[in-house]
N, C-alpha and C positions, 0 to 999 in steps of 0.2 A: 807101218801098221795101220790098218783101218780103225775107225771109231768102234765098230762092232768088235774087233779083235781086242782092242783096249778094254772095252767093257767086260768081255768074257774074262780076261786076265784079272781084272780087279775083283770080279765076283768070286773067282777061285781063290784069290789071295786073302780076302778078308776073313773067311772062316778059319784059315790056317793061323792067321795072326791072333784071333780070339782064342782058339784052342791053345796056342802057345802061352798066352797070358794065364789061362786057367790052370795049365800044368805047372806054372810057376807060383800058383796060389794067389794070383792077382785077379781082381774083378775089374772088367772094363768100367770106366767111370763115365757117367753122363756129363755132357758139357755143363760147366758152371753157369747157373742162371743169375741174371742181375738182381741186386737187392732193391727193395723199395726205396725210392728216392723222395726225400722231403726237402722242398726248397724253403729256407728260412729267410725272412725278410726283416732285418733290423730297421726299425722305423727311423725316419729322419736322417740326419747326417750332413756333414759339411756346414754350410751356412745356415742350414735348417736345424736349430737346436731342439725343436719340439718343446714339450713342457719343461718348466724349471721348478725344482723344489724350493722350499723356503730357506734351505741351508745350501743352495747353490748346485745341487745335483741336477745334471741334464739328462733329459729323456734319451737323446741320441746315444749317449755314452753307456747308459744302463742297458738300452735295447741291444747294443752290439755285444756287451758282455753276456747278456742272457742268451743270445743266439749261439755264441761260441760254446757256452756251457750245455745248451740243448743239443747242439751238433754232437758233442762227445757222448751224451746220454743216448741219443738215437743210434750212434754207431755201436755202442755197447749192447744195444737191444737188437742188433742185427740189420740195422737200416743204414742207408747212406744219407748224408745231409750236405747241402750246398747252401752258401750264403749269397744273397744278392749284393751285399757289400761286406768286406772284411776289414775295412778301415774307416776313418772318419771323412767320408766323401759323400757328396750329394748325388742321388740318383733320382731322376724324375719318376713319378709314381707309375706311369704307364710302362716304363722300361723294366720295372721290377717283375710284373707279371709276364712280360715278354721273355725275360731271362728264364723264368720258371718253365715257360712253354718250350723254349729252345733246348733246355736241359732235359725235357721229357719227364718232368717231375710228376709224381703220383699225388702229392699233397702240396699245398702252399699255406704257410703259416707266417702272418705278419705280426711282429712283436712290438708293442707299445706300452706306454704308461699313461694311466688316467690322471685327470685333474679335475678339481671341483672347487667352487667358491667356499664350500664348507671344509674346514680342516678335519672334520670328523669322518668324512666319507672314506670307506676302506673296502678292501676286497678286490676281486677280479671279475672282469666281464669279458665274455667271448661273443663275437659278432660274426655273422655271415652276411652275404650280400642281400640288400633289398634293392630291387630295381625301381622301387618308388621312393618316396621321401622318407618313409619311416616315421616313427613318432617324433615329437618335437625334441626331446633330449637327445635321441639318437641322431637326428638330423643335425643338431648343433655340434655334436661331437664329430660327426663325419665332415662337417664344414671346416672344423679346425684341422683335422688330419688331412683333408684334401687340399688345404691351402698351398702346399708345396708342389702340387701336381699340375699337369696340363689339362685343359678342358678338351672334350672330344673335338671341338672345332679346331683346336690347335694341333691335333694329332697328325693329320695329313689332309691333302686336298680332298680326298674321298671320305671325309670324317663322318658323314651321315651313314654311309654303308658300313664303315669301320665300327661305328657306334652300335649298329644293329647286330653285326657279327659278334661283338664283344658281349652284348647282352645275351645273345643266343648261346654263346659258348659257355657262359657261366650259368645260365638258366638250366642248362641240362644237368648241372651238378648241384643244384640248390638243396635237394633233399639230402644228398650225401654231405654237403657242407654243414647242414643243420645237425646231422648225426655226429659229425666230428666235433662241432662246437659243443654239443651236449656232453660228449665223452670227456673233453678237456675241461669244461666247466665243472663237472662233477669232481674231478681230481683236485682242481684248484680250490674248490670250496672246502674239501677235506683238509687241505693244507693250511688254509686260512681260518678254519674252524668257524665258518659263517654259514648262514643260510643261503639258499640259492638267490643270487642277485637276478638271475634270469638270463638265458641265452637271448640275444637280441639281433635284430636286423637293421642295417643302416647302409646308405649308398656310398660306400667307401670306393673311391676311384681305384685304389691299389688292388681291389679284388675283382674288378670288372673284367679285365682281359684274361683272367686265369682260366685255362682250359682244363681244369681239374677241381676237385673239392678244395675250397679255400676259406680260411677264417682269419680274423684279426683278434689278437689277444691283448686286452688292456690288463696287464699283469697285476698292477697294484696302483694305488693313488700316490703319485709323487707329491701331491699337495698336502698330504697327511704327514706331519713331521715323523711320526712313529714308523710309518711304512717307508718313508724316505730313508730313514736310518737303517732299516732292514735291507733295503735294496743295495746299500753300500757294502753289505756283508756277503763275500763270495759263497759262504756256506748256505746262506738263504737263497741266493741265486741258483745254486745247485739243486736245492729242494724244489724250486719252481720248475727247473728243467726236468727233474725227475717226475713231477706231477704231470706235466704236459706230455712227456714220453709215455707215461701209463695211460693217459687218454688216447694217444695215437694207437698204442698197442691194443687197447680195448675196442677201439673203432674197427680195426682190421680183424680182431679176433671174432667179432660179432658178425663177420661176413659182410660188413658194410663196404661201400665204396665201389668204384668202377676202375679197377687197376688198368693203367694204360698198357698198350700192346708190348712195351718193353719189359713188362713185369709179368712173370708167370708163377711166382712163388710168394708165400707170405714170409714176413720176417720171423726169425727165431724169437719166441716169446719166453722169457725167463722171469722168474720172480713172481710177485703178487700181481 
């Protein structure tokens, strides 16, 4: 049978199949579309403990538990979540964004805990990338978080070109990253019952290579004994996860973002 004959046979058969389904009371279904994918990055891990609370709580452990709780909340909101690490292992900072790119993620959220010399500092802060140094305090925080990562010079022999491409890839998403940061910060402020600490920019290495809107969430101050105690409570971590999920949903509901080619539908938005 020639190709033309095969095509004619196919075109004659399809309407018959559709009519058969309709006669049985069945409506032909459109192909299922992929859900929005959020890459969650639990900060630190392995030999990199991150910040340590006064009562011994480690940032790397809480970040992982938060990521797991957030993944569950995102799934219940109609989205898909993947983790850059799901156990106590060390992953270089550059490799975290690389995994998000390979997974085709629509958003990248890196989860951390803040620390300050003052035991009274409290609340959440959400950052998006600054390609410059940022203000002094933001630069100092970025230096601490970047300590476990490779520099651009260590990335590969073509590090100059790679660094430029990384900057360009994230620069295209800076406005969307800021909108995402604002949406998440607003929900975390409501949870903590505090005034706006302010969405900030800092040169975080973990955000540089992400080819999608990307933010880093400093969930609470592990250096504050009261917040450290709350972070040990699964119920509190669940509320944090719910707040971040509401921020993500509002970000998409507002029409923000540049969904990647793999995504053609919005997540199901339920609840407040």
